C-alpha positions, 0 to 999 in steps of 0.5 A, a space after each residue: 814276175 807279174 803280168 798285167 793286161 786287159 784279159 788273162 791268157 788262155 794258158 798262162 805260164 806257171 811262173 807268172 801271175 796274171 792280173 786283169 787291168 784296164 789302163 783307162 780306169 782308176 777303178 781297175 788300175 788301183 785294185 790290180 796294183 793293190 793285188 801286187 802289193 798284197 802278194 809281193 810287197 812294196 818293193 818292185 825291181 822293175 815295171 816294164 810298160 808295153 801297153 799302148 794304142 796302135 792302129 794303121 789308119 794314120 788318123 787321130 783316135 781318142 784312144 791314143 790319149 786315153 791309153 798311151 798318155 793318160 794310161 801311163 800317167 795313171 800307172 805311174 801315179 799309182 806306182 809312186 807308192 811302191 819302192 820301184 827301182 826302175 820304170 821301163 817304157 816301150 817307145 819306138 825308134 820312129 819318134 826320131 827324124 829319119 836319116 839317109 842311107 849310110 847315116 846311123 841314128 843314135 839316141 841324140 838324133 832329132 825328134 819329130 813324129 811327122 804328125 802321125 798320132 801313134 808316134 806323137 802319143 809315144 813322144 808325149 808319153 816320154 815327156 810325161 814320164 820325164 816330168 812326173 817320174 820323181 826319183 824313179 829311174 826311167 828307161 825309154 826303150 825305142 825298138 825297131 820293127 819287132 818280128 819273130 820266126 812267123 813274122 808277126 810284124 804288120 808291115 813285113 807280113 803284108 809285104 811277104 803276102 803281096 809277093 806270095 800272091 804276086 799282087 801288082 802292089 808287090 811289084 811297085 813301090 813309091 819310095 826310094 828302093 835303096 832305103 829301109 828300116 832296122 828290124 829287131 827279133 822278139 827274142 832280142 827285145 826280150 833279152 834287152 829288157 832282161 839285161 836292163 832289169 838285171 843291170 838297173 843299178 848301173 844305168 843312168 837315172 834317165 836313159 834312152 836306148 835304141 834297139 835294132 839289128 846292125 844290118 839294115 836291109 833296103 826295100 829292094 834287098 828285102 823284095 829280092 830275097 822274098 822273091 827268091 825264097 818264095 818263088 825261086 826267081 828274081 823279083 823286080 820292083 819298079 818305083 812309081 810316082 807317089 801320086 800314082 801310088 796314092 790313087 792305087 791306095 784309094 782304088 785298093 780301099 774301094 776294091 778291098 774289104 780290109 785294105 792295108 796300104 794307106 796314103 800316109 804310108 806312101 808319104 813315108 815310103 822313103 824314110 830310112 832308119 839305120 840304127 847306132 846301138 853303141 849305147 845299148 851295147 855299152 850300158 846294159 851290154 846287150 848284143 842282138 844275135 838275130 838278123 832279118 836276113 837270116 830269119 826270112 827263110 824260117 818265116 817263108 818256110 812257116 808260110 809254105 808249111 801252112 799258109 792259112 795258119 800263117 795268115 791267121 797268125 799275122 791277122 791277114 785274111 786266110 779266105 784268099 787262100 781257101 781254095 788252095 789252103 793246106 789240109 791240117 785237118 786231115 793230117 794231125 789226127 789228135 787235133 782233129 779229134 779234139 777240135 774237129 767240129 771247130 776246125 770244120 766250122 772254120 773251113 766252111 767259113 773260109 770256103 763261104 768267104 771265098 765264094 762270096 769274094 769270087 761272086 763279087 768279082 765276077 759281077 764287077 762288070 755290072 757296076 762298071 756298066 752302071 758307072 758308064 750309064 751314069 756318066 752318060 746320063 749326067 752328060 746328056 743335058 749338056 750335049 742336048 742343050 737341056 740348060 739352053 732356054 732357046 731349046 724350049 719351043 713355043 709349043 712347050 712354053 705355050 702348054 706351060 702357060 696354058 696349064 698354069 705351071 711355074 717357071 723355070 720350064 719343066 725341061 730345065 728341071 728335068 735336065 738338072 734332075 738327069 745331071 744330078 741323078 747321073 752323078 749319084 749313079 756314078 758315085 754309088 756304082 764306084 762304091 758298089 765295087 767294094 764288098 763293104 758298100 753292098 747297100 750302094 746297089 740299093 741306092 742305084 736301084 732307088 735312083 733308077 725308080 726315081 728316074 722312071 717317075 721324075 717326068 710325071 712329078 715335074 
């Protein structure tokens, strides 16, 4: 077995050679595969292609084309010079149109990426392989949401964290609570890939395989199980209108340094993916021996043993738990000896981040006060007739003419200035609610200084 990736793992398995390769570069792919040729010859049993670009923004990104589509084309082109017996491409079940509760999606189900760049890149790559594979047999593996005993699944991990931290977003949901999606344990995915390689001569020249667990938990069932496992209580989830959820996502984006929920997630919240895995059971003779329902207690147990470590493993912010994190530093003596300074530094960073977070939230009232003052400033010309020519007295017009000042009168200029400055303060105050936009506070100060000198200027 040979592993190709952008970087070498810190502790590579003894039975695997690891080669560095960047899919976006001919100058990287060609020598990497030449190393394979020199070390192992021309004949390859299978190339299992798992690399792709993925993000949660829902926005177009040139890396989808550069890595997923063009990178696959580059890899496939270089592999045609080998005697390759199989090319396995990891796609996703979400290239298919979602179904309804009770409907099981199979490989012949209609395809529709729903305008999401990640899914579109997978579907375009499937078509590219179909057109350019030549005589190389191809398997399109379309797994459900992959997880393991610590979660390591972005959507699932964030859902668990929301329930664990009793967030409001963990109590509401914009979609149908009786819809859900299939999941797949990492060990089951590995087993499916292995069986596809072992039985490659028995498979069709081009084959799509949906991989997932037969049991599909609905969002309601998942929430109820998490509430029981984490807090030992019944967990009620309320359905909210999608428009309200989009506003909530925007507010979270303003208040949170690293928001997870995005508007596109609200739009697909009622999508239902229940899989028919008959083909995977029949051809590679694969059967999943895990279920998310049975694994959830292990995931929650890992969370409770060391919340900070679980958050880091799932790329969540452990700073939210810094003031109540477990003490692994005091427990494992050997680990403390080996990496004591590093652990101490991490602990200090967590405490610092938590202090900054507390300070920010303790000062939110200032930004709300500025927001109200900005709204009052913007409204005052409308209330006091700043734009009404009749409000300009003969005395004001006389002084204007006497001093040779231009029309329109200065009062109207000041009214427009107050109106625009007030709107600017409202905008910068709203941005200041987030730690990411700390510079907005300086912008408010700048507008304040301008308001002091504007009457002299005009």
